[in-house]
C-alpha positions as CSV (number, residue, x, y, z in Angstrom):
1,M,93.2,97.4,89.0
2,T,90.3,99.9,89.8
3,G,89.6,101.1,93.0
4,V,91.4,101.1,96.0
5,A,90.7,98.0,99.1
6,L,91.1,97.6,102.6
7,I,93.8,94.4,103.3
8,A,94.4,95.6,107.2
9,Q,94.3,98.4,109.5
10,L,96.4,99.4,112.8
11,D,94.8,101.8,115.6
12,L,97.8,103.2,116.6
13,P,98.0,104.4,121.0
14,T,97.8,107.9,119.6
15,G,94.6,108.2,117.8
16,Q,96.2,108.1,114.8
17,T,95.3,104.7,111.4
18,L,98.0,102.6,109.9
19,T,95.9,101.2,107.1
20,L,97.3,98.9,104.3
21,H,94.8,99.1,100.3
22,H,95.6,97.4,97.3
23,G,94.7,99.7,95.0
24,D,95.7,102.2,92.4
25,L,97.7,105.0,94.6
26,T,96.6,107.4,92.1
27,E,93.0,107.2,92.7
28,E,93.3,108.0,96.2
29,R,91.8,110.6,97.6
30,V,93.8,111.9,100.5
31,D,96.0,115.2,100.7
32,A,99.4,113.6,99.7
33,I,100.2,110.5,97.7
34,V,103.8,110.0,97.8
35,N,105.8,109.3,94.5
36,A,108.9,107.5,94.8
37,A,110.8,109.5,92.8
38,N,114.7,109.5,91.8
39,E,116.4,112.8,92.7
40,W,116.3,114.9,89.9
41,L,112.3,114.5,89.8
42,S,112.3,113.6,86.6
43,H,109.2,110.9,86.5
44,G,109.8,108.5,83.8
45,G,108.5,104.8,84.3
46,G,106.5,102.9,87.4
47,L,104.8,104.6,89.7
48,A,106.1,108.3,88.9
49,G,105.5,108.0,85.2
50,A,101.9,106.5,85.9
51,L,101.6,109.7,88.0
52,V,102.3,111.9,85.2
53,R,100.1,110.0,82.5
54,K,97.2,110.6,85.0
55,G,97.7,113.3,86.8
56,G,99.0,115.3,84.0
57,Q,102.3,117.2,82.9
58,V,102.2,119.9,84.8
59,I,103.3,117.1,87.5
60,Q,106.6,116.9,85.6
61,A,106.6,121.0,84.9
62,E,106.2,121.7,88.9
63,S,109.0,119.0,89.6
64,E,111.4,120.7,87.5
65,A,110.9,123.7,88.6
66,W,110.7,122.8,92.5
67,V,114.5,121.0,91.4
68,Q,115.3,124.9,89.6
69,T,114.5,126.2,92.7
70,H,115.6,124.1,95.3
71,G,118.2,121.0,93.6
72,R,117.6,117.5,93.9
73,A,115.6,115.9,96.3
74,G,117.3,113.2,99.2
75,H,116.0,111.0,101.3
76,D,115.9,113.7,104.1
77,Q,114.5,116.5,101.5
78,P,112.0,115.5,99.7
79,A,109.8,118.0,96.8
80,L,106.8,118.8,97.6
81,T,103.9,119.1,94.3
82,G,100.5,120.2,93.1
83,A,99.0,116.9,92.3
84,G,96.8,118.0,88.7
85,Q,94.1,115.7,87.8
86,L,94.7,113.6,90.1
87,S,92.0,113.0,93.5
88,C,94.1,113.6,95.9
89,R,95.7,117.8,96.8
90,F,99.4,116.8,96.4
91,I,102.2,114.9,96.1
92,I,105.5,114.1,98.1
93,H,108.6,112.8,96.0
94,A,110.6,111.0,98.5
95,V,113.7,109.6,97.7
96,G,114.5,106.1,98.5
97,P,118.1,104.3,98.2
98,V,118.8,102.0,95.5
99,W,119.7,98.6,96.3
100,G,123.7,98.6,96.3
101,S,124.4,102.3,97.2
102,G,125.4,101.0,100.2
103,D,123.5,102.4,104.0
104,E,120.2,101.1,102.0
105,D,118.2,100.4,105.5
106,H,119.1,104.2,106.5
107,K,118.2,106.1,103.8
108,L,115.2,104.4,103.2
109,R,113.9,104.9,106.7
110,V,115.5,109.1,105.8
111,A,113.0,109.0,102.8
112,Y,109.8,107.3,105.2
113,T,110.2,109.5,108.1
114,A,110.7,112.9,105.6
115,A,108.0,112.8,103.7
116,L,106.1,112.2,107.3
117,D,107.4,115.2,108.5
118,L,107.1,117.2,105.7
119,A,103.6,116.4,105.7
120,H,103.1,117.0,109.4
121,T,104.7,120.4,108.9
122,R,102.0,121.3,106.2
123,G,99.0,120.1,108.2
124,F,98.2,117.5,106.2
125,T,95.7,115.2,107.8
126,S,96.1,111.9,105.7
127,I,99.2,110.5,103.1
128,A,98.8,107.2,101.1
129,F,102.7,105.5,100.4
130,P,103.9,102.7,97.9
131,S,106.5,100.7,98.9
132,I,109.5,103.1,98.3
133,S,112.7,101.4,96.2
134,T,111.3,98.3,95.7
135,G,110.9,98.6,92.2
136,I,113.4,99.7,89.5
137,F,115.6,100.2,92.3
138,G,115.9,96.9,93.2
139,F,115.0,97.3,97.5
140,P,113.9,93.9,98.9
141,V,110.6,94.1,99.3
142,E,111.2,91.6,102.7
143,R,113.6,94.1,103.7
144,A,111.6,97.1,102.8
145,A,108.5,96.5,104.6
146,P,109.1,96.3,108.3
147,I,111.5,99.8,107.6
148,A,108.4,101.4,106.5
149,A,106.5,99.9,108.5
150,Q,107.7,100.7,111.7
151,A,108.8,104.8,110.4
152,V,105.3,105.3,110.4
153,V,104.8,103.5,114.0
154,D,107.8,105.3,115.5
155,F,106.9,109.4,114.0
156,C,103.6,108.9,115.6
157,A,105.2,107.7,118.7
158,A,106.9,110.9,118.3
159,H,104.1,113.5,117.0
160,P,101.4,111.9,118.9
161,A,99.1,116.0,117.9
162,S,100.3,115.7,114.8
163,P,97.4,116.1,111.9
164,L,98.8,113.2,110.0
165,R,95.9,111.1,111.4
166,D,95.4,109.1,108.6
167,I,98.4,107.5,106.7
168,R,97.9,104.6,104.4
169,F,100.0,102.3,102.2
170,T,98.8,101.5,98.8
171,L,100.0,98.8,96.9
172,I,99.0,98.1,93.1
173,D,100.8,94.5,93.3
174,T,99.8,91.4,95.3
175,P,102.8,89.7,96.1
176,T,103.9,92.8,97.6
177,V,100.9,93.3,99.3
178,N,100.8,90.2,100.8
179,V,104.5,91.1,102.4
180,F,103.2,94.4,103.8
181,K,100.3,91.9,105.5
182,R,102.7,89.9,107.3
183,E,104.1,92.7,108.1
184,F,100.8,94.8,109.8
185,E,100.5,91.2,111.5
186,K,103.1,91.3,113.7
187,L,102.0,94.7,114.2
188,A,98.7,94.0,115.5
């Protein structure tokens, strides 16, 4: 799939916009895209692998340097790297929980919130998320979607003057898009 199609939009009371897109996250033209990362920032497969294939090995090199300097990334400590040859400016590497690791709902919420906090602190105006942890980490998307959407809504309510105005979920597979679309309908 190429391109990104708008599926749903929520205009929040704070003036911020939350949108759902069907398409390739690596093609988003935003300040930052979020990578669903592991704590070592080893970008071998899934979205992380796609980011390195499309953006270049510089993303993996910067990730390794980040781990060397800061230690492993965590649910509450995402990493920030450049985006190599991608259309976005930066990549926020958010570590979601592995299904079955315990307290997964809380860890997932923290991963989304920490990525939003980092974008806010850096003065970013736009960010695009995948569905964190619902791929190889095995978190059920039906359970993850409400946590993800509510984390964004709560962040916006807590930070109405944030420079972060455009918050997106950009999802490549139709079944995940459909689950998130139902969640957007509930929030509307």
